[in-house]
Structures are given as C-alpha cells and as structure tokens.
ZAMARGU-4260 file (C-alpha; in steps of 0.2 Angstrom, whole numbers, plus 5000, padded with zeros to 4 digits):
<rodrens>
0) 5477/5931/5104 | 5477/5938/5122 | 5469/5954/5114 | 5455/5944/5106 | 5453/5934/5122
5) 5450/5950/5132 | 5437/5957/5119 | 5428/5939/5120 | 5429/5939/5140 | 5421/5956/5141
10) 5407/5951/5129 | 5404/5935/5139 | 5403/5944/5155 | 5392/5958/5150 | 5381/5944/5142
15) 5380/5934/5158 | 5374/5950/5167 | 5360/5951/5153 | 5356/5933/5156 | 5354/5937/5175
20) 5343/5953/5171 | 5333/5943/5159 | 5329/5929/5171 | 5324/5942/5184 | 5313/5951/5171
25) 5305/5934/5166 | 5301/5931/5185 | 5295/5949/5189 | 5284/5950/5174 | 5277/5933/5176
30) 5283/5927/5160 | 5289/5910/5165 | 5274/5902/5156 | 5275/5913/5141 | 5278/5898/5130
35) 5268/5886/5139 | 5276/5870/5144 | 5286/5869/5127 | 5305/5870/5127 | 5315/5874/5117
40) 5300/5877/5106 | 5287/5889/5110 | 5269/5884/5112 | 5275/5869/5102 | 5281/5880/5087
45) 5298/5886/5081 | 5291/5903/5077 | 5274/5906/5086 | 5260/5912/5075 | 5254/5924/5089
50) 5264/5934/5101 | 5260/5940/5118 | 5270/5951/5129 | 5275/5937/5141 | 5280/5926/5126
55) 5292/5940/5119 | 5300/5941/5136 | 5302/5923/5137 | 5308/5920/5120 | 5321/5935/5121
60) 5328/5927/5137 | 5330/5911/5128 | 5338/5919/5114 | 5350/5929/5124 | 5354/5914/5134
65) 5358/5904/5119 | 5369/5917/5110 | 5379/5921/5126 | 5381/5902/5129 | 5390/5900/5113
70) 5401/5914/5117 | 5405/5907/5134 | 5409/5890/5127 | 5420/5899/5114 | 5429/5909/5128
75) 5431/5894/5139 | 5439/5883/5125 | 5451/5897/5119 | 5456/5901/5137 | 5460/5883/5140
80) 5470/5881/5125 | 5480/5898/5125 | 5482/5902/5144 | 5477/5885/5152 | 5495/5885/5161
85) 5488/5898/5173 | 5482/5888/5188 | 5464/5894/5189 | 5460/5895/5171 | 5455/5876/5167
90) 5444/5876/5183 | 5435/5892/5179 | 5434/5887/5160 | 5425/5871/5165 | 5414/5880/5178
95) 5409/5893/5165 | 5402/5880/5154 | 5396/5868/5168 | 5385/5881/5176 | 5378/5890/5161
100) 5372/5873/5155 | 5365/5869/5173 | 5355/5884/5174 | 5348/5882/5156 | 5343/5864/5161
105) 5334/5869/5176 | 5326/5883/5167 | 5320/5870/5154 | 5314/5859/5168 | 5304/5872/5176
110) 5296/5876/5160 | 5291/5858/5155 | 5287/5850/5172 | 5286/5864/5184 | 5295/5866/5201
115) 5291/5871/5218 | 5295/5889/5223 | 5309/5883/5235 | 5318/5874/5220 | 5315/5889/5208
120) 5323/5900/5220 | 5340/5892/5218 | 5340/5896/5200 | 5346/5914/5203 | 5360/5908/5214
125) 5367/5895/5201 | 5366/5910/5188 | 5377/5920/5200 | 5390/5906/5201 | 5390/5905/5182
130) 5392/5924/5181 | 5406/5924/5194 | 5415/5910/5184 | 5415/5920/5168 | 5420/5936/5177
135) 5434/5929/5186 | 5441/5921/5169 | 5440/5938/5162 | 5450/5946/5176 | 5463/5932/5174
140) 5464/5936/5155 | 5467/5954/5159 | 5481/5949/5171 | 5491/5941/5158 | 5500/5956/5153
145) 5502/5961/5172 | 5491/5976/5171 | 5483/5970/5186 | 5497/5966/5199 | 5489/5955/5212
150) 5503/5942/5214 | 5511/5951/5228 | 5496/5953/5239 | 5495/5940/5253 | 5478/5939/5263
155) 5480/5932/5281 | 5471/5915/5285 | 5458/5922/5297 | 5453/5935/5283 | 5453/5922/5270
160) 5441/5911/5281 | 5429/5926/5284 | 5429/5930/5265 | 5424/5912/5261 | 5411/5913/5275
165) 5403/5930/5269 | 5402/5923/5251 | 5393/5907/5257 | 5381/5918/5268 | 5378/5929/5253
170) 5372/5914/5243 | 5359/5911/5257 | 5354/5929/5257 | 5352/5928/5238 | 5341/5912/5240
175) 5330/5921/5252 | 5327/5935/5240 | 5324/5924/5226 | 5311/5915/5238 | 5303/5932/5240
180) 5300/5934/5222 | 5294/5916/5219 | 5282/5916/5233 | 5275/5933/5228 | 5280/5941/5244
185) 5287/5957/5237 | 5273/5968/5243 | 5266/5959/5258 | 5274/5971/5270 | 5269/5989/5266
190) 5282/5997/5277 | 5301/5997/5278 | 5312/5992/5287 | 5299/5983/5297 | 5284/5974/5290
195) 5272/5985/5301 | 5279/6000/5309 | 5266/6001/5322 | 5270/5988/5335 | 5287/5979/5339
200) 5277/5962/5343 | 5267/5963/5326 | 5277/5948/5320 | 5267/5935/5330 | 5253/5938/5318
205) 5264/5937/5302 | 5258/5926/5288 | 5270/5914/5279 | 5273/5927/5265 | 5277/5941/5278
210) 5289/5928/5287 | 5298/5925/5270 | 5299/5944/5267 | 5305/5948/5284 | 5317/5934/5285
215) 5325/5940/5269 | 5326/5958/5276 | 5334/5952/5292 | 5347/5942/5283 | 5351/5956/5270
220) 5353/5968/5286 | 5366/5956/5294 | 5375/5955/5277 | 5376/5974/5276 | 5383/5976/5294
225) 5395/5961/5291 | 5401/5969/5275 | 5404/5986/5283 | 5413/5978/5297 | 5424/5967/5285
230) 5428/5983/5275 | 5434/5992/5290 | 5445/5977/5295 | 5452/5975/5278 | 5457/5993/5276
235) 5465/5993/5293 | 5475/5977/5290 | 5480/5981/5272 | 5482/6000/5271 | 5495/5999/5257
240) 5485/5988/5245 | 5475/5997/5233 | 5466/5981/5228 | 5460/5978/5245 | 5456/5997/5250
245) 5447/6001/5234 | 5440/5984/5232 | 5431/5983/5249 | 5425/6001/5247 | 5417/5996/5230
250) 5410/5981/5238 | 5402/5990/5252 | 5396/6003/5241 | 5387/5990/5231 | 5379/5982/5247
255) 5373/5999/5252 | 5365/6002/5235 | 5357/5985/5237 | 5349/5990/5253 | 5343/6006/5245
260) 5335/5997/5230 | 5327/5984/5241 | 5319/5998/5251 | 5314/6007/5235 | 5305/5991/5228
265) 5293/5994/5243 | 5291/6013/5241 | 5289/6012/5222 | 5277/5997/5223 | 5288/5985/5214
270) 5294/5997/5200 | 5302/5985/5187 | 5317/5996/5184 | 5321/5997/5203 | 5318/5978/5204
275) 5330/5975/5190 | 5343/5987/5197 | 5341/5976/5214 | 5346/5960/5204 | 5360/5969/5194
280) 5368/5976/5211 | 5368/5960/5220 | 5377/5951/5205 | 5391/5964/5205 | 5392/5963/5223
285) 5394/5944/5222 | 5406/5946/5208 | 5418/5957/5219 | 5417/5943/5233 | 5422/5930/5220
290) 5436/5941/5216 | 5442/5941/5234 | 5440/5922/5234 | 5452/5921/5220 | 5465/5931/5229
295) 5462/5922/5245 | 5465/5905/5236 | 5481/5912/5229 | 5487/5917/5246 | 5483/5900/5253
300) 5493/5891/5238 | 5508/5903/5242 | 5508/5898/5260 | 5508/5880/5255 | 5522/5882/5242
305) 5533/5894/5253 | 5530/5909/5243 | 5530/5901/5225 | 5513/5900/5215
</rodrens>
C-alpha cells in the first residue's frame, strides 16, 4: 500500500504544481474572464458552442484543478487510513483538502462576483499553502520506509524561529508579487533593479503602479539577502547534516533563480515562459521552506518530550 501511496503522492504534488502554473497562466494571459461570469459552467454552457483562446486557458485550468482535486482527496483519505498514526499526517491530509477547496472557492467567487486586486493577490499564496501541504505529505510517505533519515536531526530553537519568520515573510513577498500581476504593474518600470536608473531620487515621482513594482523588488531583495545569510548560518551550525547542508544550498539556489527570472521578466518584456518559470521557482522555494518548518516542529516536539517523538 505504501508503494501506491508514493505514486499517488507524486502525481498529486506534480498536479498541484500544474494548478499553480495554470493559475499564473490564467492571470498572465488575461483569461480570468474567459468563461464570463459563469462557474462551473462556461458562458452558461457545459460545452461552449464557440471557443476563444482565453476560454480554452480558463477551461483547461478548471479541468486540471478538478482532476487534481480528486487525486488530492484520494491521497489524503488513504494517507489518513494507512499512516494516520504518524504525527503530521492527519493535519496535512486535512490541510491538503481544505486549502485546495478554499482556492477553488476563491477562484469561483472571483469569476461570478469579481474581487478587488488586493483580494485576488491572496489567491496565489493560498495555492502555495495547498501545494506545500501535499508536498509535505509526499515526503512523509517516502519517509515511512526510512529512506529519508530526518529523525536524528535537531534544529536549535533560535534557528527554528528564524525558519518560521522567513516563511511568513516569504508569503508577504509572494503577495506583493501577485499584486504586481493583478494591478498590471509588471512593466511600469523599464529598468532593473531600479525603476529608473537615471536618478536616485526618482522615487518621489513614482505612480501607484511603480510603487507596487518597486515595493515587490525591495521585499524580494531582502528575501534574497536573508536566505543567503540563513544558508551560511545553517551550514556553519549543522556541518554534519546533509539535509541542512544540501537543503539550504538548494533553497538559496532557488531564490537566486527567482531573482534572475524576475529580472528577465523586465528584459524580455513579460515573456510568458519566463513569467511561468518565475511562478514555478517561488513555488519550489516555498516548498523547501515548508520542509524546514516540518523538521523544526519535530525538533520542538522532541525538546518537549525529552527526545521521544
């Protein structure tokens, strides 16, 4: 049964990434209104009589979300039944279902009634949490046969707090990035890393959209620096842990790629492939942070129980 759970968890995790990319594709191609204000129908029809590009994108995203949703529910139920004795499984199983339903309902509400840009920007963050829940459930399933030995790792309390803090801050950065997309602020600054590379005081004349864009760049820049510093600190304090060593190298590599693709969005004038890579990389980065949160909660539990999980 564990073998089947592994396969199902991998499919669900890949499917969640497809949902994230599909949602980004809908936003970046302006396909949110591809089916008008109808949901779950499209233009009031089960199968539209005429198709447009935007309609195909929106319908494809809905179809993928529906199929993956069924897979996630199946994974959560089976994991609950078969390995529910593992401490984190029931919480993650519930979270997997709850957040995928929540993101679907928010998407449906946006279609039928419309939402402000500030509310819509939260949608991607909720999708990230949904992905992280499924991703962590997959990792735990693979841990059942002890191929991933994480039980002996103990993360010190100050480091655990910093991992929690950077994860929360990442959600803030993600929100500002989504706000850039939903307010059409992607290309309001033709230069990079500054909005206008001609004067250091040009910010006094920024428009609202430029403030949104530059606010996101500042937040992302601080996240990059924080990740670099944290990687160095973790490697220094846990030199014998392959999980911490390679895990944080991978995490920093992802945020480095994220900065690269963020700059390339400007230089390529919002190339769709680059923009989707930007969404994919931040999803993987958050997935890595969520894994360190999992390890941190285990360490905290170990301290409270005197070394017994």
